[in-house]
N, CA, C and O of each residue as an XYZ file, in Angstrom:
744
protein
N       1.302     -1.413     -0.194
C      -0.100     -0.239     -0.038
C       0.962      1.281     -0.189
O       0.612      2.214     -0.912
N       2.409      1.306      0.709
C       2.851      2.428      1.092
C       3.518      2.831     -0.833
O       3.572      3.893     -1.452
N       3.842      1.655     -1.148
C       4.028      1.442     -2.378
C       3.251      2.201     -3.591
O       3.820      2.801     -4.504
N       1.997      2.077     -3.447
C       1.039      2.685     -4.497
C       1.185      3.843     -4.104
O       1.647      4.521     -5.022
N       0.964      4.639     -2.850
C       1.104      6.198     -2.593
C       2.261      6.429     -3.057
O       2.290      7.444     -3.754
N       3.345      5.828     -2.938
C       4.591      6.500     -3.196
C       4.836      7.035     -4.960
O       5.210      8.141     -5.351
N       4.422      5.640     -5.893
C       4.156      5.801     -7.004
C       3.210      7.295     -7.450
O       3.542      8.279     -8.111
N       2.146      6.999     -6.881
C       1.236      8.159     -7.540
C       1.657      9.270     -6.991
O       1.229     10.211     -7.660
N       2.396      9.689     -5.945
C       3.137     10.744     -5.496
C       3.971     10.945     -6.510
O       3.697     11.978     -7.122
N       5.054     10.249     -7.001
C       5.786     10.809     -7.969
C       5.287     10.829     -9.302
O       6.166     11.065    -10.131
N       4.583     10.720     -9.586
C       3.987     10.880    -11.209
C       2.822     11.926    -10.970
O       2.208     12.307    -11.967
N       2.448     12.449     -9.648
C       1.432     13.682     -9.625
C       2.946     14.877     -9.769
O       3.097     15.770    -10.604
N       3.875     14.474     -8.651
C       5.156     15.616     -8.778
C       5.519     16.014    -10.181
O       5.567     17.173    -10.592
N       5.831     14.655    -11.039
C       6.639     14.447    -12.841
C       5.266     15.749    -13.581
O       5.571     16.831    -14.084
N       4.214     15.357    -13.472
C       3.159     16.039    -14.153
C       3.029     17.756    -13.903
O       2.967     18.669    -14.727
N       3.013     17.775    -12.043
C       2.841     19.072    -12.048
C       4.142     19.913    -12.587
O       3.925     20.917    -13.266
N       5.452     19.533    -12.307
C       6.631     19.939    -12.710
C       6.763     20.366    -14.384
O       7.380     21.379    -14.712
N       6.120     19.484    -15.371
C       6.198     19.783    -16.578
C       5.322     20.607    -17.238
O       5.524     21.237    -18.276
N       4.058     20.544    -16.371
C       2.862     21.319    -16.968
C       2.979     22.950    -16.486
O       2.677     23.285    -15.340
N       3.439     23.880    -17.472
C       3.408     25.220    -17.343
C       3.018     25.889    -18.587
O       3.265     25.397    -19.688
N       2.210     27.381    -18.371
C       1.648     27.513    -19.668
C       2.899     28.517    -19.799
O       3.558     29.100    -18.939
N       3.000     28.490    -21.693
C       3.629     29.052    -22.345
C       2.530     30.419    -22.919
O       1.349     30.355    -23.258
N       3.290     31.390    -22.869
C       2.663     32.965    -23.483
C       3.494     33.416    -24.133
O       4.705     33.194    -24.131
N       2.638     34.359    -24.980
C       3.695     34.917    -26.211
C       3.160     36.372    -26.512
O       1.950     36.537    -26.665
N       4.043     37.433    -26.601
C       3.067     38.540    -26.775
C       2.998     38.565    -28.088
O       3.935     38.009    -28.661
N       2.246     38.999    -28.689
C       1.684     39.525    -29.987
C       2.221     40.642    -30.257
O       2.675     41.254    -29.290
N       2.358     41.315    -31.711
C       2.707     42.560    -31.691
C       1.424     43.873    -31.541
O       0.338     43.386    -31.854
N       1.340     44.910    -31.268
C       0.183     45.343    -31.146
C      -0.155     46.414    -32.741
O      -1.086     47.182    -32.984
N       0.842     46.088    -33.422
C       0.758     46.672    -34.578
C       1.524     45.939    -35.948
O       2.392     45.107    -35.681
N       1.285     46.169    -37.141
C       2.210     45.446    -38.234
C       3.663     45.665    -38.142
O       4.296     46.717    -38.231
N       4.089     44.378    -37.933
C       5.750     44.783    -38.177
C       6.175     45.152    -39.822
O       5.260     45.218    -40.642
N       7.080     45.301    -40.099
C       7.807     45.268    -41.609
C       8.278     44.006    -41.939
O       8.845     43.239    -41.161
N       8.001     43.781    -43.256
C       8.620     42.527    -43.725
C       9.632     43.323    -44.864
O       9.336     44.185    -45.692
N      11.141     42.579    -44.516
C      12.120     43.012    -45.164
C      12.510     44.645    -45.586
O      12.975     45.131    -46.617
N      12.112     45.203    -44.357
C      12.329     46.821    -44.204
C      11.093     47.542    -44.812
O      10.996     48.752    -44.607
N      10.302     47.012    -45.419
C       8.909     47.692    -45.874
C       7.448     47.434    -45.153
O       6.779     46.403    -45.082
N       7.182     48.894    -44.593
C       5.879     48.653    -43.630
C       4.823     47.659    -44.556
O       4.836     47.480    -45.774
N       4.072     47.185    -43.704
C       3.162     46.109    -43.726
C       1.747     47.123    -43.810
O       1.221     47.494    -42.761
N       1.241     47.493    -45.028
C      -0.166     48.607    -45.035
C      -1.434     47.893    -44.013
O      -1.758     46.708    -43.942
N      -1.970     49.030    -43.308
C      -3.023     48.246    -42.616
C      -4.773     48.574    -43.804
O      -4.928     49.696    -44.288
N      -5.246     48.073    -43.921
C      -6.508     48.072    -44.506
C      -7.567     48.337    -44.061
O      -7.873     47.407    -43.314
N      -8.438     49.177    -44.077
C      -9.757     49.435    -43.255
C     -10.928     48.985    -44.176
O     -11.217     49.344    -45.318
N     -11.434     48.214    -43.452
C     -13.080     47.938    -44.598
C     -14.147     48.291    -43.476
O     -14.211     47.675    -42.413
N     -14.806     49.127    -43.750
C     -15.939     49.171    -43.257
C     -17.192     48.509    -43.778
O     -17.553     48.410    -44.951
N     -17.932     47.968    -42.410
C     -18.824     47.215    -43.229
C     -20.561     47.939    -42.289
O     -20.769     48.182    -41.100
N     -21.564     48.081    -43.662
C     -22.245     48.768    -43.109
C     -23.556     47.777    -41.976
O     -24.103     46.699    -42.211
N     -23.664     48.524    -40.998
C     -24.715     47.555    -40.074
C     -26.151     47.742    -40.319
O     -26.682     48.776    -39.914
N     -26.762     46.945    -40.874
C     -28.268     47.006    -41.025
C     -29.152     47.451    -40.112
O     -29.207     47.117    -38.929
N     -30.057     48.450    -40.865
C     -31.357     48.909    -39.781
C     -31.740     47.970    -39.471
O     -31.162     46.974    -39.905
N     -32.714     47.822    -38.717
C     -33.898     47.167    -38.595
C     -35.216     47.617    -39.309
O     -35.555     48.745    -38.951
N     -36.040     47.038    -40.215
C     -37.152     47.694    -40.594
C     -38.025     47.318    -40.279
O     -38.257     46.111    -40.214
N     -39.120     48.566    -39.854
C     -39.860     48.485    -38.757
C     -41.360     47.590    -39.509
O     -41.750     47.601    -40.677
N     -41.926     46.877    -38.293
C     -43.190     45.802    -38.786
C     -44.234     46.868    -38.670
O     -44.422     47.541    -37.657
N     -44.932     46.970    -39.855
C     -46.119     47.512    -39.704
C     -47.154     47.400    -38.881
O     -47.886     46.487    -39.262
N     -47.594     47.998    -37.785
C     -48.882     47.424    -37.024
C     -49.985     47.258    -37.736
O     -50.304     48.048    -38.625
N     -50.660     46.239    -37.425
C     -51.977     46.119    -38.243
C     -52.996     46.644    -37.801
O     -53.239     46.572    -36.596
N     -53.916     47.361    -38.757
C     -54.862     48.314    -38.415
C     -56.133     47.350    -38.370
O     -56.359     46.491    -39.223
N     -57.028     47.644    -37.120
C     -58.260     46.955    -37.730
C     -59.155     47.423    -38.591
O     -59.337     48.591    -38.934
N     -59.735     46.404    -38.943
C     -60.651     46.470    -40.272
C     -61.870     45.996    -39.885
O     -62.006     44.968    -39.223
N     -63.091     46.945    -40.401
C     -64.205     46.235    -40.241
C     -64.713     45.135    -40.715
O     -64.516     45.064    -41.928
N     -65.297     44.219    -40.276
C     -65.642     42.950    -40.871
C     -66.956     43.346    -42.319
O     -68.054     43.716    -41.903
N     -66.815     43.269    -43.610
C     -68.109     43.738    -44.223
C     -69.053     42.677    -44.189
O     -68.793     41.479    -44.307
N     -70.498     43.356    -43.970
C     -71.561     42.461    -44.185
C     -71.846     41.423    -45.166
O     -72.634     41.777    -46.043
N     -71.522     40.548    -45.220
C     -71.890     39.189    -46.061
C     -73.449     39.872    -47.181
O     -74.557     40.183    -46.746
N     -73.001     39.918    -48.556
C     -74.458     39.729    -49.253
C     -74.809     38.712    -49.802
O     -74.075     37.730    -49.914
N     -76.155     38.789    -50.296
C     -76.536     36.983    -50.378
C     -75.905     37.231    -51.915
O     -75.910     38.255    -52.598
N     -75.252     35.628    -52.248
C     -75.065     35.616    -53.623
C     -76.074     35.404    -54.538
O     -77.081     34.733    -54.309
N     -75.732     36.160    -55.926
C     -77.504     35.918    -56.739
C     -76.771     34.595    -57.221
O     -75.630     34.135    -57.173
N     -78.057     34.207    -57.728
C     -77.817     33.048    -58.312
C     -77.635     32.822    -59.887
O     -77.007     33.738    -60.417
N     -77.954     32.032    -60.553
C     -77.557     31.939    -62.285
C     -78.993     32.953    -62.625
O     -80.058     33.053    -62.014
N     -78.526     33.570    -63.765
C     -79.491     34.700    -64.013
C     -80.825     33.971    -64.677
O     -80.563     33.147    -65.554
N     -82.216     34.176    -64.362
C     -83.304     33.367    -65.099
C     -83.240     33.883    -66.308
O     -82.763     34.941    -66.717
N     -84.014     32.626    -67.060
C     -83.549     32.682    -68.339
C     -84.184     33.967    -69.043
O     -85.279     34.461    -68.772
N     -83.269     34.405    -70.004
C     -83.583     35.469    -70.577
C     -85.310     35.406    -71.555
O     -85.838     34.315    -71.771
N     -85.908     36.625    -71.989
C     -86.752     36.545    -72.920
C     -86.403     36.253    -74.173
O     -85.498     36.983    -74.576
N     -86.796     35.425    -74.979
C     -86.416     35.757    -76.632
C     -86.725     36.835    -77.186
O     -87.588     37.658    -76.881
N     -85.812     36.809    -78.225
C     -86.112     38.064    -79.131
C     -86.173     37.734    -80.773
O     -86.043     36.558    -81.114
N     -86.311     38.459    -81.484
C     -86.433     38.111    -82.661
C     -85.355     37.771    -83.754
O     -85.409     37.169    -84.826
N     -84.217     38.483    -82.956
C     -82.832     38.032    -83.817
C     -81.742     37.009    -83.177
O     -80.972     37.167    -82.229
N     -81.984     35.782    -84.136
C     -80.776     35.158    -84.059
C     -80.981     34.129    -82.880
O     -79.994     33.416    -82.702
N     -82.010     33.902    -82.064
C     -82.461     33.141    -80.946
C     -82.461     31.449    -81.505
O     -82.845     31.130    -82.631
N     -82.078     30.720    -80.729
C     -82.104     29.172    -80.939
C     -83.366     28.610    -80.905
O     -83.777     28.366    -79.771
N     -84.234     28.285    -81.996
C     -85.605     27.925    -82.089
C     -85.602     26.223    -82.074
O     -86.622     25.654    -82.463
N     -84.700     25.605    -81.721
C     -84.741     24.164    -82.020
C     -85.455     23.399    -81.076
O     -85.428     23.717    -79.887
N     -86.044     22.496    -81.451
C     -87.035     22.124    -80.750
C     -86.784     21.712    -78.952
O     -85.631     21.434    -78.622
N     -87.573     21.700    -78.179
C     -87.337     21.694    -76.854
C     -87.184     19.843    -76.494
O     -87.885     18.957    -76.983
N     -86.100     19.691    -75.550
C     -86.089     18.215    -75.513
C     -86.189     17.691    -73.968
O     -86.506     16.567    -73.581
N     -85.767     19.014    -73.084
C     -85.845     19.052    -71.724
C     -86.258     20.439    -71.306
O     -86.295     21.456    -71.999
N     -86.591     20.262    -69.900
C     -87.360     21.482    -68.892
C     -87.044     21.662    -67.577
O     -87.289     20.906    -66.636
N     -86.433     22.807    -67.575
C     -86.140     22.447    -65.790
C     -86.598     23.353    -65.509
O     -86.408     24.413    -66.106
N     -87.428     23.193    -64.399
C     -87.868     24.156    -63.334
C     -87.580     24.345    -62.087
O     -87.392     23.361    -61.370
N     -87.466     25.922    -61.460
C     -87.609     25.625    -60.366
C     -88.029     26.904    -59.696
O     -88.516     27.763    -60.431
N     -87.900     27.192    -58.257
C     -88.368     28.601    -57.727
C     -86.686     29.383    -57.703
O     -85.705     29.095    -57.017
N     -86.885     30.497    -58.796
C     -85.886     31.065    -58.385
C     -85.287     31.994    -57.561
O     -84.096     32.235    -57.756
N     -85.870     32.555    -56.694
C     -86.187     33.178    -55.425
C     -87.744     33.911    -54.659
O     -88.934     34.049    -54.939
N     -87.016     34.150    -53.822
C     -88.647     34.500    -52.845
C     -88.466     36.164    -52.710
O     -87.321     36.617    -52.718
N     -89.555     37.015    -52.592
C     -89.525     38.224    -52.429
C     -90.592     38.690    -51.272
O     -91.788     38.915    -51.454
N     -89.922     38.774    -50.132
C     -91.292     39.339    -49.029
C     -91.361     40.883    -49.191
O     -90.449     41.330    -49.887
N     -92.114     41.667    -48.773
C     -92.130     42.964    -48.440
C     -90.939     43.860    -49.002
O     -90.150     44.531    -48.336
N     -91.015     43.654    -50.937
C     -90.183     44.279    -51.482
C     -88.807     44.111    -51.446
O     -88.058     44.905    -52.017
N     -88.279     42.843    -50.630
C     -86.705     42.648    -49.905
C     -86.500     40.988    -50.862
O     -87.419     40.189    -50.685
N     -85.603     40.644    -51.597
C     -85.277     39.300    -51.933
C     -85.020     38.578    -50.508
O     -84.112     39.148    -49.902
N     -85.536     37.550    -49.852
C     -85.084     36.854    -48.913
C     -84.042     35.912    -49.243
O     -84.231     34.936    -49.969
N     -82.720     36.268    -48.596
C     -81.533     35.452    -48.855
C     -81.902     34.362    -48.887
O     -82.938     34.043    -48.303
N     -80.894     33.158    -49.827
C     -80.801     32.024    -49.564
C     -82.315     31.246    -49.958
O     -82.668     30.106    -49.655
N     -83.124     32.384    -50.810
C     -84.317     31.741    -51.308
C     -84.377     30.764    -52.501
O     -85.311     29.984    -52.686
N     -83.288     30.882    -53.295
C     -83.226     29.675    -54.494
C     -83.536     28.532    -53.950
O     -83.035     27.864    -53.045
N     -84.852     28.348    -54.951
C     -84.793     26.352    -54.833
C     -85.921     26.098    -53.382
O     -86.219     25.009    -52.893
N     -86.443     27.623    -52.881
C     -87.483     27.325    -51.607
C     -88.540     26.398    -51.513
O     -89.105     25.984    -52.525
N     -88.801     26.096    -50.561
C     -90.305     24.904    -50.521
C     -91.309     25.647    -49.723
O     -92.312     25.011    -49.399
N     -91.210     26.893    -49.347
C     -91.902     27.572    -48.522
C     -91.865     28.758    -48.613
O     -90.795     29.139    -49.088
N     -92.816     29.841    -48.280
C     -92.689     31.179    -47.932
C     -94.137     31.463    -47.295
O     -95.132     30.778    -47.063
N     -93.745     32.895    -47.116
C     -94.982     33.486    -46.492
C     -96.287     33.881    -47.180
O     -96.296     34.335    -48.324
N     -97.259     33.715    -46.536
C     -98.694     34.104    -47.386
C     -98.549     35.058    -47.794
O     -98.297     35.813    -46.855
N     -98.544     35.825    -49.140
C     -98.629     37.591    -49.306
C     -97.164     37.687    -50.063
O     -96.964     38.681    -50.762
N     -96.149     36.699    -49.947
C     -94.937     36.886    -50.612
C     -94.787     36.552    -51.704
O     -95.294     35.432    -51.748
N     -94.272     36.884    -52.998
C     -94.297     36.860    -54.039
C     -93.152     35.690    -54.655
O     -91.998     36.110    -54.735
N     -93.348     34.545    -55.002
C     -92.827     33.747    -55.331
C     -92.287     33.552    -56.985
O     -92.993     33.012    -57.836
N     -90.804     34.137    -57.278
C     -90.422     33.823    -58.655
C     -89.850     32.575    -58.679
O     -89.176     31.855    -57.942
N     -90.722     32.544    -60.614
C     -90.132     30.977    -61.021
C     -89.496     31.062    -62.158
O     -89.450     32.117    -62.789
N     -88.889     29.885    -62.580
C     -87.961     29.644    -63.705
C     -87.924     28.804    -64.326
O     -87.185     27.905    -63.925
N     -88.460     28.639    -65.275
C     -88.191     27.505    -66.512
C     -87.184     27.883    -67.255
O     -87.101     29.005    -67.754
N     -86.108     26.722    -67.420
C     -85.038     26.899    -68.624
C     -85.481     25.715    -69.849
O     -85.933     24.659    -69.406
N     -85.386     25.833    -71.108
C     -85.831     25.355    -72.310
C     -84.650     24.692    -72.841
O     -83.790     25.469    -73.255
N     -84.413     23.542    -72.925
C     -83.014     23.127    -73.800
C     -83.491     22.336    -74.821
O     -84.623     21.851    -74.849
N     -82.351     22.155    -75.945
C     -82.762     21.551    -76.959
C     -81.853     20.020    -76.746
O     -81.614     19.449    -75.682
N     -81.495     19.641    -78.023
C     -81.179     18.045    -77.963
C     -79.666     18.522    -77.560
O     -79.124     17.830    -76.698
N     -78.937     19.606    -78.076
C     -77.600     20.169    -77.768
C     -77.236     20.724    -76.370
O     -76.222     21.304    -75.981
N     -78.606     20.295    -75.608
C     -78.484     21.219    -74.373
C     -77.791     22.569    -74.485
O     -76.885     23.021    -73.784
N     -78.414     23.105    -75.513
C     -78.343     24.517    -75.539
C     -79.566     25.034    -74.916
O     -80.361     24.238    -74.415
N     -79.815     26.452    -74.901
C     -80.975     27.071    -74.585
C     -81.845     27.382    -75.896
O     -81.434     27.734    -77.001
N     -83.001     27.182    -75.520
C     -84.114     27.154    -76.820
C     -85.190     27.965    -76.867
O     -85.923     27.764    -75.899
N     -85.660     28.964    -77.742
C     -86.856     29.909    -76.933
C     -87.949     29.322    -78.508
O     -88.379     29.997    -79.444
N     -88.050     28.242    -78.296
C     -88.914     28.082    -79.607
C     -90.620     28.469    -79.003
O     -91.445     29.166    -79.594
N     -90.750     27.943    -77.994
C     -91.910     28.286    -77.150
C     -92.065     27.956    -76.031
O     -91.804     26.943    -75.384
N     -92.812     29.501    -75.702
C     -92.661     29.725    -73.917
C     -93.388     28.216    -73.255
O     -93.862     27.300    -73.926
N     -93.307     28.291    -71.857
C     -93.384     27.329    -70.957
C     -94.786     27.582    -70.926
O     -95.177     28.725    -71.165
N     -95.744     26.507    -70.615
C     -96.908     26.751    -70.215
C     -97.042     26.183    -68.778
O     -96.933     24.963    -68.660
N     -97.282     26.987    -67.597
C     -96.912     26.920    -66.222
C     -98.346     26.178    -65.475
O     -99.288     26.962    -65.365
N     -98.530     25.100    -65.084
C    -100.017     24.600    -64.398
C     -99.585     24.521    -62.850
O     -98.490     24.287    -62.339
N    -101.001     24.836    -62.220
C    -100.597     24.986    -60.629
C    -101.968     24.207    -60.245
O    -103.087     24.206    -60.758
N    -101.354     23.484    -59.023
C    -102.772     22.423    -58.498
C    -103.821     23.332    -57.707
O    -104.795     22.805    -57.170
N    -103.572     24.897    -57.638
C    -104.916     25.344    -56.663
C    -104.408     26.751    -57.161
O    -103.608     27.495    -56.593
N    -105.204     26.980    -58.614
C    -104.619     28.586    -58.875
C    -105.673     29.478    -58.336
O    -105.659     30.627    -58.777
N    -106.376     29.241    -57.665
C    -107.609     30.135    -57.078
C    -106.694     30.769    -55.723
O    -106.952     31.840    -55.172
N    -105.722     29.959    -55.391
C    -104.998     30.419    -53.945
C    -103.720     31.507    -54.522
O    -103.030     32.078    -53.677
N    -103.519     31.692    -55.704
C    -102.266     32.468    -56.294
C    -102.600     33.614    -57.214
O    -103.589     33.654    -57.946
N    -101.677     34.534    -57.101
C    -101.920     35.722    -58.050
C    -100.699     35.715    -59.022
O     -99.652     36.221    -58.616
N    -100.759     35.147    -60.349
C     -99.780     35.032    -60.914
C     -99.292     36.690    -61.589
O    -100.217     37.489    -61.734
N     -98.227     37.031    -61.879
C     -97.269     38.491    -61.988
C     -96.391     38.130    -63.183
O     -95.803     37.066    -63.373
N     -96.410     39.061    -63.840
C     -94.874     39.175    -64.681
C     -95.167     38.752    -65.777
O     -95.813     37.713    -65.917
N     -94.658     39.631    -66.967
C     -94.728     39.472    -68.357
C     -94.242     38.043    -69.035
O     -94.882     37.513    -69.943
N     -92.914     37.438    -68.426
C     -92.195     36.485    -68.773
C     -93.216     35.084    -68.662
O     -93.878     34.854    -67.650
N     -93.222     34.066    -70.059
C     -93.707     32.690    -69.709
C     -92.528     31.842    -69.061
O     -92.828     30.819    -68.445
N     -90.916     32.311    -69.199
C     -90.265     31.796    -68.513
C     -89.786     31.792    -67.316
O     -88.922     31.049    -66.850
N     -90.736     33.185    -66.494
C     -89.794     33.752    -65.434
C     -91.295     34.288    -64.850
O     -91.336     35.511    -64.985
N     -92.473     33.788    -64.276
C     -93.054     34.213    -63.883
C     -93.364     34.334    -62.424
O     -92.722     33.579    -61.694
N     -94.326     35.233    -61.795
C     -93.807     34.946    -60.166
C     -95.290     35.492    -59.681
O     -96.049     36.404    -60.010
N     -95.272     34.142    -58.459
C     -96.949     34.210    -58.109
C     -96.887     34.881    -56.594
O     -95.833     35.263    -56.085
N     -98.103     34.958    -55.996
C     -98.179     35.489    -54.715
C     -99.156     34.552    -53.961
O    -100.357     34.577    -54.229
N     -98.691     33.799    -53.102
C     -99.982     33.222    -52.505
C    -100.956     34.165    -51.392
O    -100.659     35.083    -50.627
N    -102.023     33.591    -51.645
C    -103.161     34.495    -51.007
C    -103.770     33.986    -50.047
O    -104.865     34.422    -49.689
N    -103.054     32.778    -49.347
C    -103.475     32.336    -48.091
C    -102.466     30.963    -47.510
O    -101.486     30.651    -48.187
N    -102.720     30.358    -46.503
C    -102.137     29.104    -46.069
C    -102.776     27.994    -47.171
O    -103.988     27.883    -47.352
N    -101.787     27.212    -47.857
C    -101.773     26.386    -48.643
C    -100.378     25.523    -49.361
O     -99.216     25.914    -49.251
N    -100.808     24.297    -50.094
C     -99.288     23.851    -51.000
C    -100.178     23.793    -52.556
O    -101.259     23.444    -53.029
N     -98.711     24.476    -52.974
C     -99.008     24.852    -54.436
C     -98.189     23.704    -55.704
O     -97.117     23.810    -56.299
N     -98.924     22.977    -55.728
C     -97.992     22.045    -56.567
C     -97.690     22.300    -58.440
O     -98.530     22.209    -59.336
N     -96.255     22.624    -58.559
C     -96.483     23.546    -59.975
C     -95.253     22.848    -60.605
O     -94.247     22.409    -60.048
N     -95.764     22.867    -62.536
C     -94.886     22.351    -63.404
C     -95.482     23.313    -64.491
O     -96.550     23.925    -64.481
N     -94.320     23.264    -65.587
C     -94.621     24.008    -66.858
C     -94.188     22.920    -67.937
O     -93.439     21.946    -67.853
N     -94.845     23.382    -68.850
C     -93.886     22.385    -70.478
C     -93.920     23.131    -71.507
O     -94.881     23.876    -71.697
N     -92.859     23.065    -72.370
C     -93.007     23.447    -73.570
C     -92.641     22.684    -74.949
O     -91.447     22.404    -75.062
N     -93.321     22.381    -75.802
C     -93.205     21.041    -76.627
C     -93.660     19.943    -76.084
O     -92.960     18.931    -76.084
N     -94.557     19.955    -75.686
C     -95.008     18.568    -75.145
C     -93.734     18.037    -73.808
O     -93.825     17.000    -73.150
N     -93.079     18.647    -73.739
C     -91.927     18.366    -72.905
C     -92.171     18.798    -71.345
O     -91.638     19.834    -70.948
N     -92.770     18.210    -70.680
C     -92.718     18.498    -69.061
C     -91.483     18.434    -67.928
O     -90.719     17.476    -67.810
N     -91.456     19.487    -67.232
C     -90.288     19.387    -66.054
C     -91.261     18.710    -64.908
O     -92.472     18.740    -64.690
N     -90.059     18.052    -64.254
C     -90.569     17.726    -62.768
C     -91.390     18.499    -62.301
O     -91.349     19.708    -62.531
N     -92.432     17.839    -61.437
C     -93.375     18.368    -60.590
C     -92.738     19.022    -58.866
O     -92.583     18.263    -57.909
N     -92.543     20.056    -58.829
C     -92.324     20.601    -57.457
C     -93.327     21.707    -57.137
O     -94.113     22.392    -57.791
N     -92.915     21.578    -55.664
C     -94.531     22.577    -54.802
C     -93.420     23.497    -53.863
O     -92.190     23.468    -53.821
N     -94.629     24.484    -52.990
C     -94.012     25.451    -52.365
C     -95.479     25.412    -51.337
O     -96.629     25.314    -51.763
N     -95.115     25.504    -50.079
C     -96.055     26.084    -49.188
C     -95.981     27.365    -48.604
O     -94.971     27.946    -48.206
N     -97.089     27.726    -48.593
C     -97.556     29.554    -48.221
C     -98.178     28.805    -46.677
O     -98.946     28.014    -46.131
N     -97.142     29.790    -46.568
C     -97.488     29.523    -44.582
C     -97.968     31.002    -44.199
O     -98.284     31.267    -43.040
């Protein structure tokens, strides 16, 4: 045991004597090479300036407006309209109007208040699936005594419910009939 302590002490003593810090003084300015002075070059580096981040300004949220659906079938005119035979008729509620205002989201409605106007739409198409204006559609109503019909267009009439009831509706052109649909007047 004594021997181990003696060996450890000898090793530590040798290591501590052998280790010391070497320092070297560096010159504070460049020296000359072969008698010629070394030029000092100064390069200025631009310091980037931070760009200010714009503060968001509060914006008012716009009030959503009802999205208009596709336009009603236009009236035919005498100049260049397609007059091919009708092979398909599509009918629907175009929109509902109450107190002179369009009811938002009322395209395809199945109910309306009594006294409101229900605007209808019939689209006639030919064998090429193009709009045709050969003949205006004839509308059929299940209870015509309970409505008042208005509008000059055969393709886009309007009806007003005169009381609470259910009205079945369809239209035909060139012997082709659209699917029957209905609206409840409440």
